[in-house]
All heavy atoms as a GROMACS GRO file, in nm:
protein
  598
    1MET      N    1   3.175   1.983   0.914
    1MET     CA    2   3.145   1.960   1.054
    1MET      C    3   3.275   1.961   1.135
    1MET      O    4   3.375   1.908   1.092
    1MET     CB    5   3.078   1.825   1.075
    1MET     CG    6   2.937   1.813   1.031
    1MET     SD    7   2.874   1.651   1.081
    1MET     CE    8   2.718   1.699   1.142
    2THR      N    9   3.262   2.017   1.252
    2THR     CA   10   3.378   2.016   1.340
    2THR      C   11   3.382   1.885   1.418
    2THR      O   12   3.283   1.812   1.427
    2THR     CB   13   3.371   2.134   1.440
    2THR    OG1   14   3.262   2.112   1.527
    2THR    CG2   15   3.357   2.266   1.368
    3LYS      N   16   3.498   1.860   1.476
    3LYS     CA   17   3.514   1.739   1.555
    3LYS      C   18   3.417   1.738   1.674
    3LYS      O   19   3.356   1.636   1.705
    3LYS     CB   20   3.659   1.730   1.605
    3LYS     CG   21   3.690   1.608   1.686
    3LYS     CD   22   3.835   1.606   1.728
    3LYS     CE   23   3.865   1.486   1.814
    3LYS     NZ   24   4.004   1.485   1.860
    4ASP      N   25   3.398   1.854   1.738
    4ASP     CA   26   3.306   1.863   1.852
    4ASP      C   27   3.162   1.834   1.811
    4ASP      O   28   3.088   1.767   1.883
    4ASP     CB   29   3.314   2.002   1.916
    4ASP     CG   30   3.444   2.021   1.994
    4ASP    OD1   31   3.509   1.920   2.030
    4ASP    OD2   32   3.479   2.137   2.021
    5SER      N   33   3.119   1.884   1.695
    5SER     CA   34   2.981   1.860   1.653
    5SER      C   35   2.959   1.713   1.616
    5SER      O   36   2.852   1.658   1.641
    5SER     CB   37   2.943   1.952   1.537
    5SER     OG   38   3.016   1.920   1.421
    6VAL      N   39   3.060   1.649   1.561
    6VAL     CA   40   3.050   1.506   1.529
    6VAL      C   41   3.039   1.425   1.658
    6VAL      O   42   2.955   1.334   1.668
    6VAL     CB   43   3.172   1.459   1.445
    6VAL    CG1   44   3.174   1.307   1.432
    6VAL    CG2   45   3.170   1.525   1.308
    7ILE      N   46   3.120   1.458   1.757
    7ILE     CA   47   3.114   1.388   1.886
    7ILE      C   48   2.979   1.410   1.952
    7ILE      O   49   2.918   1.316   2.003
    7ILE     CB   50   3.231   1.434   1.977
    7ILE    CG1   51   3.365   1.384   1.921
    7ILE    CG2   52   3.210   1.384   2.120
    7ILE    CD1   53   3.486   1.439   1.991
    8LYS      N   54   2.930   1.533   1.949
    8LYS     CA   55   2.800   1.563   2.008
    8LYS      C   56   2.689   1.484   1.938
    8LYS      O   57   2.601   1.427   2.002
    8LYS     CB   58   2.772   1.713   1.999
    8LYS     CG   59   2.645   1.755   2.066
    8LYS     CD   60   2.627   1.905   2.061
    8LYS     CE   61   2.496   1.946   2.125
    8LYS     NZ   62   2.476   2.090   2.119
    9GLN      N   63   2.693   1.479   1.807
    9GLN     CA   64   2.592   1.405   1.731
    9GLN      C   65   2.601   1.256   1.761
    9GLN      O   66   2.499   1.188   1.777
    9GLN     CB   67   2.612   1.431   1.582
    9GLN     CG   68   2.497   1.384   1.496
    9GLN     CD   69   2.515   1.431   1.352
    9GLN    OE1   70   2.626   1.450   1.305
    9GLN    NE2   71   2.404   1.449   1.284
   10LEU      N   72   2.721   1.201   1.772
   10LEU     CA   73   2.740   1.060   1.804
   10LEU      C   74   2.686   1.028   1.944
   10LEU      O   75   2.614   0.929   1.963
   10LEU     CB   76   2.888   1.023   1.795
   10LEU     CG   77   2.924   0.878   1.830
   10LEU    CD1   78   2.854   0.781   1.737
   10LEU    CD2   79   3.074   0.858   1.826
   11LEU      N   80   2.717   1.113   2.041
   11LEU     CA   81   2.666   1.091   2.178
   11LEU      C   82   2.514   1.099   2.182
   11LEU      O   83   2.450   1.018   2.250
   11LEU     CB   84   2.728   1.193   2.274
   11LEU     CG   85   2.874   1.168   2.311
   11LEU    CD1   86   2.928   1.284   2.394
   11LEU    CD2   87   2.889   1.037   2.384
   12THR      N   88   2.456   1.193   2.111
   12THR     CA   89   2.310   1.205   2.106
   12THR      C   90   2.249   1.079   2.048
   12THR      O   91   2.149   1.027   2.100
   12THR     CB   92   2.270   1.328   2.021
   12THR    OG1   93   2.329   1.445   2.079
   12THR    CG2   94   2.120   1.344   2.016
   13THR      N   95   2.308   1.025   1.943
   13THR     CA   96   2.258   0.903   1.880
   13THR      C   97   2.269   0.784   1.976
   13THR      O   98   2.176   0.704   1.988
   13THR     CB   99   2.336   0.873   1.750
   13THR    OG1  100   2.322   0.985   1.663
   13THR    CG2  101   2.284   0.749   1.682
   14LEU      N  102   2.382   0.774   2.047
   14LEU     CA  103   2.400   0.664   2.142
   14LEU      C  104   2.301   0.673   2.258
   14LEU      O  105   2.244   0.572   2.300
   14LEU     CB  106   2.544   0.663   2.195
   14LEU     CG  107   2.651   0.619   2.095
   14LEU    CD1  108   2.790   0.641   2.154
   14LEU    CD2  109   2.632   0.475   2.056
   15ILE      N  110   2.279   0.793   2.308
   15ILE     CA  111   2.183   0.811   2.418
   15ILE      C  112   2.042   0.774   2.370
   15ILE      O  113   1.968   0.707   2.441
   15ILE     CB  114   2.189   0.955   2.473
   15ILE    CG1  115   2.321   0.976   2.547
   15ILE    CG2  116   2.070   0.986   2.563
   15ILE    CD1  117   2.353   1.120   2.581
   16LEU      N  118   2.005   0.815   2.252
   16LEU     CA  119   1.873   0.782   2.197
   16LEU      C  120   1.858   0.631   2.180
   16LEU      O  121   1.756   0.573   2.218
   16LEU     CB  122   1.852   0.853   2.063
   16LEU     CG  123   1.721   0.824   1.992
   16LEU    CD1  124   1.603   0.866   2.078
   16LEU    CD2  125   1.716   0.893   1.858
   17ALA      N  126   1.960   0.565   2.127
   17ALA     CA  127   1.955   0.420   2.109
   17ALA      C  128   1.942   0.349   2.243
   17ALA      O  129   1.864   0.254   2.258
   17ALA     CB  130   2.079   0.371   2.035
   18PHE      N  131   2.016   0.394   2.343
   18PHE     CA  132   2.008   0.335   2.476
   18PHE      C  133   1.870   0.355   2.536
   18PHE      O  134   1.810   0.264   2.593
   18PHE     CB  135   2.116   0.395   2.566
   18PHE     CG  136   2.116   0.338   2.705
   18PHE    CD1  137   2.159   0.208   2.727
   18PHE    CD2  138   2.073   0.413   2.813
   18PHE    CE1  139   2.159   0.154   2.855
   18PHE    CE2  140   2.073   0.360   2.940
   18PHE     CZ  141   2.115   0.230   2.961
   19SER      N  142   1.814   0.476   2.521
   19SER     CA  143   1.680   0.505   2.572
   19SER      C  144   1.576   0.416   2.506
   19SER      O  145   1.485   0.366   2.572
   19SER     CB  146   1.645   0.651   2.548
   19SER     OG  147   1.733   0.735   2.617
   20LEU      N  148   1.586   0.397   2.377
   20LEU     CA  149   1.490   0.311   2.306
   20LEU      C  150   1.501   0.167   2.352
   20LEU      O  151   1.400   0.098   2.365
   20LEU     CB  152   1.511   0.322   2.155
   20LEU     CG  153   1.467   0.453   2.091
   20LEU    CD1  154   1.507   0.456   1.945
   20LEU    CD2  155   1.318   0.475   2.108
   21SER      N  156   1.623   0.121   2.378
   21SER     CA  157   1.637  -0.017   2.425
   21SER      C  158   1.575  -0.033   2.563
   21SER      O  159   1.513  -0.135   2.593
   21SER     CB  160   1.784  -0.061   2.426
   21SER     OG  161   1.855   0.007   2.525
   22LEU      N  162   1.586   0.067   2.649
   22LEU     CA  163   1.522   0.062   2.780
   22LEU      C  164   1.371   0.068   2.766
   22LEU      O  165   1.299  -0.002   2.837
   22LEU     CB  166   1.569   0.178   2.868
   22LEU     CG  167   1.708   0.166   2.926
   22LEU    CD1  168   1.741   0.290   3.008
   22LEU    CD2  169   1.724   0.041   3.009
   23SER      N  170   1.320   0.150   2.675
   23SER     CA  171   1.175   0.161   2.660
   23SER      C  172   1.116   0.030   2.610
   23SER      O  173   1.005  -0.006   2.646
   23SER     CB  174   1.138   0.276   2.566
   23SER     OG  175   1.173   0.247   2.433
   24ASN      N  176   1.189  -0.045   2.529
   24ASN     CA  177   1.140  -0.176   2.486
   24ASN      C  178   1.126  -0.270   2.604
   24ASN      O  179   1.033  -0.348   2.612
   24ASN     CB  180   1.233  -0.237   2.380
   24ASN     CG  181   1.219  -0.169   2.248
   24ASN    OD1  182   1.116  -0.110   2.218
   24ASN    ND2  183   1.323  -0.175   2.168
   25TYR      N  184   1.217  -0.262   2.699
   25TYR     CA  185   1.206  -0.344   2.818
   25TYR      C  186   1.083  -0.304   2.901
   25TYR      O  187   1.008  -0.387   2.946
   25TYR     CB  188   1.332  -0.331   2.905
   25TYR     CG  189   1.316  -0.400   3.038
   25TYR    CD1  190   1.320  -0.538   3.046
   25TYR    CD2  191   1.289  -0.328   3.152
   25TYR    CE1  192   1.301  -0.603   3.166
   25TYR    CE2  193   1.270  -0.391   3.273
   25TYR     CZ  194   1.276  -0.529   3.279
   25TYR     OH  195   1.255  -0.591   3.399
   26VAL      N  196   1.065  -0.174   2.916
   26VAL     CA  197   0.951  -0.125   2.994
   26VAL      C  198   0.820  -0.163   2.928
   26VAL      O  199   0.724  -0.199   2.994
   26VAL     CB  200   0.961   0.028   3.016
   26VAL    CG1  201   0.834   0.082   3.077
   26VAL    CG2  202   1.080   0.060   3.103
   27ILE      N  203   0.815  -0.157   2.795
   27ILE     CA  204   0.693  -0.195   2.725
   27ILE      C  205   0.661  -0.341   2.752
   27ILE      O  206   0.547  -0.377   2.777
   27ILE     CB  207   0.707  -0.168   2.573
   27ILE    CG1  208   0.709  -0.017   2.548
   27ILE    CG2  209   0.594  -0.232   2.496
   27ILE    CD1  210   0.747   0.023   2.410
   28ALA      N  211   0.762  -0.429   2.749
   28ALA     CA  212   0.737  -0.571   2.777
   28ALA      C  213   0.701  -0.591   2.923
   28ALA      O  214   0.612  -0.667   2.955
   28ALA     CB  215   0.860  -0.654   2.740
   29CYS      N  216   0.772  -0.525   3.011
   29CYS     CA  217   0.737  -0.512   3.151
   29CYS      C  218   0.698  -0.642   3.221
   29CYS      O  219   0.606  -0.643   3.301
   29CYS     CB  220   0.624  -0.412   3.162
   29CYS     SG  221   0.618  -0.329   3.317
   30GLY      N  222   0.761  -0.750   3.190
   30GLY     CA  223   0.731  -0.874   3.260
   30GLY      C  224   0.633  -0.965   3.188
   30GLY      O  225   0.603  -1.072   3.237
   31LEU      N  226   0.582  -0.924   3.072
   31LEU     CA  227   0.496  -1.016   2.995
   31LEU      C  228   0.581  -1.134   2.949
   31LEU      O  229   0.700  -1.120   2.924
   31LEU     CB  230   0.438  -0.946   2.872
   31LEU     CG  231   0.332  -0.840   2.896
   31LEU    CD1  232   0.290  -0.778   2.764
   31LEU    CD2  233   0.211  -0.898   2.967
   32LEU      N  234   0.520  -1.248   2.938
   32LEU     CA  235   0.592  -1.364   2.887
   32LEU      C  236   0.630  -1.340   2.742
   32LEU      O  237   0.561  -1.267   2.671
   32LEU     CB  238   0.505  -1.489   2.901
   32LEU     CG  239   0.475  -1.530   3.046
   32LEU    CD1  240   0.379  -1.648   3.049
   32LEU    CD2  241   0.602  -1.564   3.120
   33PRO      N  242   0.739  -1.400   2.695
   33PRO     CA  243   0.783  -1.379   2.557
   33PRO      C  244   0.672  -1.411   2.457
   33PRO      O  245   0.599  -1.509   2.471
   33PRO     CB  246   0.899  -1.479   2.542
   33PRO     CG  247   0.950  -1.498   2.681
   33PRO     CD  248   0.828  -1.489   2.769
   34GLY      N  249   0.660  -1.324   2.356
   34GLY     CA  250   0.563  -1.344   2.250
   34GLY      C  251   0.427  -1.279   2.277
   34GLY      O  252   0.340  -1.281   2.190
   35TYR      N  253   0.407  -1.221   2.394
   35TYR     CA  254   0.280  -1.158   2.427
   35TYR      C  255   0.294  -1.007   2.425
   35TYR      O  256   0.401  -0.953   2.454
   35TYR     CB  257   0.229  -1.203   2.565
   35TYR     CG  258   0.192  -1.348   2.568
   35TYR    CD1  259   0.283  -1.444   2.611
   35TYR    CD2  260   0.066  -1.391   2.527
   35TYR    CE1  261   0.250  -1.578   2.613
   35TYR    CE2  262   0.032  -1.525   2.529
   35TYR     CZ  263   0.124  -1.618   2.572
   35TYR     OH  264   0.091  -1.750   2.574
   36LYS      N  265   0.186  -0.937   2.389
   36LYS     CA  266   0.187  -0.791   2.394
   36LYS      C  267   0.049  -0.742   2.434
   36LYS      O  268  -0.050  -0.816   2.426
   36LYS     CB  269   0.231  -0.731   2.261
   36LYS     CG  270   0.140  -0.764   2.145
   36LYS     CD  271   0.195  -0.704   2.017
   36LYS     CE  272   0.098  -0.732   1.903
   36LYS     NZ  273   0.139  -0.669   1.780
   37LEU      N  274   0.043  -0.618   2.478
   37LEU     CA  275  -0.083  -0.559   2.521
   37LEU      C  276  -0.179  -0.543   2.403
   37LEU      O  277  -0.136  -0.518   2.291
   37LEU     CB  278  -0.058  -0.423   2.586
   37LEU     CG  279   0.024  -0.422   2.713
   37LEU    CD1  280   0.052  -0.279   2.758
   37LEU    CD2  281  -0.046  -0.499   2.823
   38SER      N  282  -0.306  -0.557   2.430
   38SER     CA  283  -0.408  -0.536   2.328
   38SER      C  284  -0.409  -0.391   2.284
   38SER      O  285  -0.367  -0.302   2.358
   38SER     CB  286  -0.546  -0.571   2.383
   38SER     OG  287  -0.552  -0.703   2.427
   39LYS      N  288  -0.461  -0.367   2.165
   39LYS     CA  289  -0.470  -0.230   2.113
   39LYS      C  290  -0.554  -0.144   2.208
   39LYS      O  291  -0.662  -0.186   2.251
   39LYS     CB  292  -0.534  -0.231   1.974
   39LYS     CG  293  -0.532  -0.098   1.907
   39LYS     CD  294  -0.585  -0.107   1.766
   39LYS     CE  295  -0.576   0.030   1.701
   39LYS     NZ  296  -0.624   0.025   1.564
   40GLY      N  297  -0.503  -0.028   2.242
   40GLY     CA  298  -0.573   0.063   2.330
   40GLY      C  299  -0.545   0.043   2.478
   40GLY      O  300  -0.582   0.125   2.560
   41VAL      N  301  -0.479  -0.069   2.513
   41VAL     CA  302  -0.447  -0.097   2.653
   41VAL      C  303  -0.302  -0.056   2.677
   41VAL      O  304  -0.214  -0.083   2.597
   41VAL     CB  305  -0.466  -0.247   2.686
   41VAL    CG1  306  -0.422  -0.276   2.829
   41VAL    CG2  307  -0.610  -0.289   2.665
   42SER      N  308  -0.278   0.013   2.789
   42SER     CA  309  -0.143   0.051   2.825
   42SER      C  310  -0.118   0.013   2.971
   42SER      O  311  -0.211  -0.026   3.042
   42SER     CB  312  -0.121   0.201   2.805
   42SER     OG  313  -0.207   0.276   2.886
   43TRP      N  314   0.005   0.026   3.012
   43TRP     CA  315   0.039  -0.006   3.151
   43TRP      C  316  -0.023   0.096   3.244
   43TRP      O  317  -0.038   0.212   3.209
   43TRP     CB  318   0.190  -0.010   3.169
   43TRP     CG  319   0.251  -0.122   3.092
   43TRP    CD1  320   0.318  -0.113   2.974
   43TRP    CD2  321   0.246  -0.260   3.125
   43TRP    NE1  322   0.356  -0.238   2.932
   43TRP    CE2  323   0.313  -0.331   3.023
   43TRP    CE3  324   0.193  -0.332   3.230
   43TRP    CZ2  325   0.328  -0.468   3.024
   43TRP    CZ3  326   0.208  -0.470   3.231
   43TRP    CH2  327   0.275  -0.536   3.129
   44GLY      N  328  -0.059   0.051   3.364
   44GLY     CA  329  -0.111   0.141   3.466
   44GLY      C  330   0.000   0.225   3.526
   44GLY      O  331   0.105   0.244   3.464
   45GLU      N  332  -0.021   0.273   3.645
   45GLU     CA  333   0.077   0.360   3.711
   45GLU      C  334   0.212   0.292   3.727
   45GLU      O  335   0.316   0.353   3.710
   45GLU     CB  336   0.025   0.405   3.847
   45GLU     CG  337  -0.103   0.488   3.840
   45GLU     CD  338  -0.086   0.617   3.763
   45GLU    OE1  339   0.017   0.684   3.781
   45GLU    OE2  340  -0.174   0.649   3.683
   46LEU      N  341   0.213   0.166   3.763
   46LEU     CA  342   0.338   0.091   3.780
   46LEU      C  343   0.341  -0.022   3.680
   46LEU      O  344   0.242  -0.089   3.656
   46LEU     CB  345   0.348   0.033   3.921
   46LEU     CG  346   0.352   0.134   4.034
   46LEU    CD1  347   0.348   0.061   4.168
   46LEU    CD2  348   0.477   0.219   4.025
   47CYS      N  349   0.455  -0.042   3.623
   47CYS     CA  350   0.475  -0.151   3.528
   47CYS      C  351   0.535  -0.267   3.607
   47CYS      O  352   0.652  -0.296   3.596
   47CYS     CB  353   0.568  -0.103   3.418
   47CYS     SG  354   0.589  -0.218   3.286
   48ASP      N  355   0.452  -0.329   3.692
   48ASP     CA  356   0.505  -0.429   3.784
   48ASP      C  357   0.399  -0.534   3.812
   48ASP      O  358   0.284  -0.501   3.839
   48ASP     CB  359   0.545  -0.359   3.915
   48ASP     CG  360   0.620  -0.448   4.010
   48ASP    OD1  361   0.682  -0.546   3.964
   48ASP    OD2  362   0.618  -0.421   4.130
   49PHE      N  363   0.438  -0.659   3.806
   49PHE     CA  364   0.347  -0.769   3.838
   49PHE      C  365   0.356  -0.803   3.986
   49PHE      O  366   0.464  -0.807   4.043
   49PHE     CB  367   0.380  -0.893   3.755
   49PHE     CG  368   0.328  -0.884   3.615
   49PHE    CD1  369   0.404  -0.825   3.515
   49PHE    CD2  370   0.202  -0.932   3.583
   49PHE    CE1  371   0.355  -0.815   3.385
   49PHE    CE2  372   0.154  -0.922   3.455
   49PHE     CZ  373   0.230  -0.864   3.356
   50ASN      N  374   0.242  -0.828   4.046
   50ASN     CA  375   0.234  -0.869   4.185
   50ASN      C  376   0.133  -0.984   4.190
   50ASN      O  377   0.018  -0.966   4.150
   50ASN     CB  378   0.190  -0.752   4.272
   50ASN     CG  379   0.193  -0.785   4.420
   50ASN    OD1  380   0.243  -0.889   4.460
   50ASN    ND2  381   0.140  -0.696   4.500
   51GLU      N  382   0.178  -1.100   4.237
   51GLU     CA  383   0.095  -1.220   4.241
   51GLU      C  384   0.035  -1.252   4.104
   51GLU      O  385  -0.080  -1.293   4.091
   51GLU     CB  386  -0.014  -1.207   4.347
   51GLU     CG  387   0.044  -1.197   4.487
   51GLU     CD  388  -0.062  -1.200   4.596
   51GLU    OE1  389  -0.169  -1.259   4.574
   51GLU    OE2  390  -0.035  -1.143   4.703
   52GLY      N  391   0.116  -1.227   3.999
   52GLY     CA  392   0.076  -1.264   3.863
   52GLY      C  393  -0.009  -1.162   3.790
   52GLY      O  394  -0.046  -1.185   3.676
   53LEU      N  395  -0.040  -1.048   3.852
   53LEU     CA  396  -0.121  -0.946   3.787
   53LEU      C  397  -0.049  -0.812   3.787
   53LEU      O  398   0.030  -0.783   3.876
   53LEU     CB  399  -0.256  -0.929   3.859
   53LEU     CG  400  -0.348  -1.050   3.861
   53LEU    CD1  401  -0.472  -1.019   3.943
   53LEU    CD2  402  -0.386  -1.093   3.721
   54ALA      N  403  -0.081  -0.730   3.687
   54ALA     CA  404  -0.029  -0.593   3.679
   54ALA      C  405  -0.143  -0.501   3.641
   54ALA      O  406  -0.237  -0.542   3.571
   54ALA     CB  407   0.083  -0.583   3.576
   55SER      N  408  -0.134  -0.377   3.685
   55SER     CA  409  -0.240  -0.283   3.649
   55SER      C  410  -0.224  -0.240   3.504
   55SER      O  411  -0.114  -0.232   3.451
   55SER     CB  412  -0.239  -0.161   3.742
   55SER     OG  413  -0.122  -0.086   3.724
   56ALA      N  414  -0.338  -0.215   3.441
   56ALA     CA  415  -0.341  -0.170   3.302
   56ALA      C  416  -0.449  -0.064   3.293
   56ALA      O  417  -0.536  -0.053   3.380
   56ALA     CB  418  -0.373  -0.286   3.209
   57GLN      N  419  -0.444   0.016   3.188
   57GLN     CA  420  -0.547   0.116   3.170
   57GLN      C  421  -0.592   0.121   3.025
   57GLN      O  422  -0.518   0.087   2.934
   57GLN     CB  423  -0.502   0.253   3.217
   57GLN     CG  424  -0.403   0.324   3.128
   57GLN     CD  425  -0.378   0.464   3.177
   57GLN    OE1  426  -0.385   0.493   3.296
   57GLN    NE2  427  -0.347   0.553   3.086
   58LYS      N  428  -0.716   0.160   3.008
   58LYS     CA  429  -0.774   0.178   2.875
   58LYS      C  430  -0.880   0.286   2.888
   58LYS      O  431  -0.966   0.278   2.976
   58LYS     CB  432  -0.836   0.048   2.824
   58LYS     CG  433  -0.893   0.060   2.685
   58LYS     CD  434  -0.945  -0.073   2.635
   58LYS     CE  435  -0.995  -0.056   2.493
   58LYS     NZ  436  -1.044  -0.182   2.438
   59ASP      N  437  -0.872   0.387   2.804
   59ASP     CA  438  -0.967   0.498   2.804
   59ASP      C  439  -0.979   0.563   2.941
   59ASP      O  440  -1.089   0.598   2.986
   59ASP     CB  441  -1.105   0.451   2.755
   59ASP     CG  442  -1.101   0.395   2.614
   59ASP    OD1  443  -1.020   0.444   2.533
   59ASP    OD2  444  -1.178   0.302   2.586
   60GLY      N  445  -0.867   0.575   3.014
   60GLY     CA  446  -0.866   0.640   3.144
   60GLY      C  447  -0.921   0.557   3.258
   60GLY      O  448  -0.936   0.605   3.369
   61LYS      N  449  -0.950   0.430   3.232
   61LYS     CA  450  -1.001   0.341   3.336
   61LYS      C  451  -0.901   0.229   3.359
   61LYS      O  452  -0.827   0.191   3.269
   61LYS     CB  453  -1.137   0.285   3.295
   61LYS     CG  454  -1.241   0.395   3.282
   61LYS     CD  455  -1.374   0.338   3.242
   61LYS     CE  456  -1.475   0.453   3.229
   61LYS     NZ  457  -1.604   0.406   3.184
   62TYR      N  458  -0.900   0.176   3.480
   62TYR     CA  459  -0.798   0.079   3.520
   62TYR      C  460  -0.857  -0.059   3.544
   62TYR      O  461  -0.972  -0.074   3.582
   62TYR     CB  462  -0.728   0.126   3.648
   62TYR     CG  463  -0.642   0.247   3.624
   62TYR    CD1  464  -0.696   0.374   3.624
   62TYR    CD2  465  -0.506   0.233   3.599
   62TYR    CE1  466  -0.617   0.486   3.601
   62TYR    CE2  467  -0.426   0.343   3.576
   62TYR     CZ  468  -0.483   0.469   3.577
   62TYR     OH  469  -0.404   0.578   3.553
   63GLY      N  470  -0.773  -0.159   3.520
   63GLY     CA  471  -0.806  -0.298   3.547
   63GLY      C  472  -0.676  -0.373   3.567
   63GLY      O  473  -0.571  -0.314   3.593
   64PHE      N  474  -0.680  -0.506   3.551
   64PHE     CA  475  -0.560  -0.587   3.571
   64PHE      C  476  -0.544  -0.689   3.459
   64PHE      O  477  -0.642  -0.743   3.408
   64PHE     CB  478  -0.566  -0.660   3.706
   64PHE     CG  479  -0.551  -0.566   3.822
   64PHE    CD1  480  -0.661  -0.508   3.881
   64PHE    CD2  481  -0.425  -0.535   3.870
   64PHE    CE1  482  -0.649  -0.422   3.988
   64PHE    CE2  483  -0.411  -0.447   3.977
   64PHE     CZ  484  -0.522  -0.391   4.035
   65ILE      N  485  -0.418  -0.715   3.423
   65ILE     CA  486  -0.383  -0.815   3.322
   65ILE      C  487  -0.292  -0.920   3.384
   65ILE      O  488  -0.229  -0.896   3.486
   65ILE     CB  489  -0.314  -0.752   3.200
   65ILE    CG1  490  -0.183  -0.683   3.243
   65ILE    CG2  491  -0.406  -0.655   3.129
   65ILE    CD1  492  -0.097  -0.640   3.126
   66ASP      N  493  -0.286  -1.038   3.318
   66ASP     CA  494  -0.191  -1.140   3.361
   66ASP      C  495  -0.067  -1.134   3.272
   66ASP      O  496  -0.057  -1.047   3.185
   66ASP     CB  497  -0.256  -1.278   3.362
   66ASP     CG  498  -0.298  -1.328   3.225
   66ASP    OD1  499  -0.259  -1.269   3.121
   66ASP    OD2  500  -0.371  -1.429   3.221
   67LYS      N  501   0.026  -1.225   3.291
   67LYS     CA  502   0.153  -1.222   3.217
   67LYS      C  503   0.140  -1.263   3.071
   67LYS      O  504   0.234  -1.252   2.995
   67LYS     CB  505   0.258  -1.307   3.288
   67LYS     CG  506   0.301  -1.243   3.419
   67LYS     CD  507   0.424  -1.309   3.477
   67LYS     CE  508   0.467  -1.230   3.598
   67LYS     NZ  509   0.606  -1.249   3.629
   68GLN      N  510   0.021  -1.309   3.031
   68GLN     CA  511  -0.006  -1.338   2.890
   68GLN      C  512  -0.084  -1.223   2.825
   68GLN      O  513  -0.133  -1.236   2.715
   68GLN     CB  514  -0.085  -1.468   2.874
   68GLN     CG  515  -0.008  -1.592   2.909
   68GLN     CD  516  -0.012  -1.624   3.058
   68GLN    OE1  517  -0.104  -1.587   3.130
   68GLN    NE2  518   0.091  -1.691   3.106
   69ALA      N  519  -0.096  -1.111   2.898
   69ALA     CA  520  -0.166  -0.990   2.853
   69ALA      C  521  -0.316  -1.009   2.844
   69ALA      O  522  -0.384  -0.931   2.780
   69ALA     CB  523  -0.109  -0.938   2.721
   70ASN      N  524  -0.370  -1.113   2.908
   70ASN     CA  525  -0.515  -1.131   2.915
   70ASN      C  526  -0.570  -1.033   3.018
   70ASN      O  527  -0.514  -1.018   3.127
   70ASN     CB  528  -0.551  -1.273   2.959
   70ASN     CG  529  -0.505  -1.377   2.861
   70ASN    OD1  530  -0.528  -1.365   2.742
   70ASN    ND2  531  -0.438  -1.478   2.911
   71ILE      N  532  -0.681  -0.968   2.986
   71ILE     CA  533  -0.744  -0.878   3.082
   71ILE      C  534  -0.821  -0.964   3.181
   71ILE      O  535  -0.916  -1.032   3.146
   71ILE     CB  536  -0.836  -0.777   3.012
   71ILE    CG1  537  -0.752  -0.687   2.920
   71ILE    CG2  538  -0.911  -0.693   3.115
   71ILE    CD1  539  -0.832  -0.590   2.836
   72ILE      N  540  -0.776  -0.965   3.305
   72ILE     CA  541  -0.837  -1.046   3.411
   72ILE      C  542  -0.948  -0.968   3.481
   72ILE      O  543  -1.055  -1.020   3.506
   72ILE     CB  544  -0.730  -1.093   3.512
   72ILE    CG1  545  -0.619  -1.171   3.441
   72ILE    CG2  546  -0.792  -1.174   3.625
   72ILE    CD1  547  -0.665  -1.294   3.365
   73VAL      N  548  -0.920  -0.842   3.512
   73VAL     CA  549  -1.022  -0.753   3.568
   73VAL      C  550  -1.041  -0.643   3.464
   73VAL      O  551  -0.946  -0.569   3.434
   73VAL     CB  552  -0.976  -0.692   3.703
   73VAL    CG1  553  -1.079  -0.592   3.754
   73VAL    CG2  554  -0.952  -0.802   3.805
   74PRO      N  555  -1.159  -0.631   3.404
   74PRO     CA  556  -1.180  -0.532   3.297
   74PRO      C  557  -1.145  -0.391   3.341
   74PRO      O  558  -1.159  -0.354   3.458
   74PRO     CB  559  -1.331  -0.544   3.270
   74PRO     CG  560  -1.369  -0.679   3.316
   74PRO     CD  561  -1.280  -0.710   3.434
   75CYS      N  562  -1.098  -0.315   3.245
   75CYS     CA  563  -1.062  -0.174   3.270
   75CYS      C  564  -1.189  -0.092   3.285
   75CYS      O  565  -1.238  -0.033   3.190
   75CYS     CB  566  -0.974  -0.121   3.158
   75CYS     SG  567  -0.815  -0.206   3.144
   76SER      N  568  -1.242  -0.092   3.406
   76SER     CA  569  -1.369  -0.023   3.431
   76SER      C  570  -1.363   0.068   3.553
   76SER      O  571  -1.458   0.137   3.583
   76SER     CB  572  -1.481  -0.125   3.448
   76SER     OG  573  -1.453  -0.210   3.558
   77ILE      N  574  -1.249   0.068   3.623
   77ILE     CA  575  -1.235   0.149   3.744
   77ILE      C  576  -1.171   0.282   3.706
   77ILE      O  577  -1.062   0.286   3.648
   77ILE     CB  578  -1.145   0.076   3.848
   77ILE    CG1  579  -1.203  -0.059   3.881
   77ILE    CG2  580  -1.127   0.162   3.972
   77ILE    CD1  581  -1.108  -0.150   3.956
   78GLN      N  582  -1.240   0.390   3.735
   78GLN     CA  583  -1.186   0.522   3.706
   78GLN      C  584  -1.134   0.584   3.835
   78GLN      O  585  -1.206   0.588   3.936
   78GLN     CB  586  -1.289   0.612   3.642
   78GLN     CG  587  -1.230   0.739   3.589
   78GLN     CD  588  -1.323   0.806   3.488
   78GLN    OE1  589  -1.434   0.762   3.467
   78GLN    NE2  590  -1.275   0.912   3.428
   79LEU      N  591  -1.009   0.630   3.832
   79LEU     CA  592  -0.948   0.690   3.952
   79LEU      C  593  -0.963   0.840   3.949
   79LEU      O  594  -0.972   0.904   3.855
   79LEU     CB  595  -0.801   0.653   3.961
   79LEU     CG  596  -0.773   0.504   3.971
   79LEU    CD1  597  -0.623   0.480   3.973
   79LEU    CD2  598  -0.837   0.445   4.093
   0.00000   0.00000   0.00000
């Protein structure tokens, strides 16, 4: 391996590691520590809580969750 290819490989690895660390933050997205989304539920258009609720989606339908990942408004609204 050349010096340039080693540097390129190292930079690629660092960028990937940084991206993964950011994605872990986005996945948590304001949930209280120790909580995670239920199976099949994902974040809605924005990963942001407003007045204690955030949009979530399941099977293409939207609802709202609280900071403990409880579904407060069932995912039944289709946009």
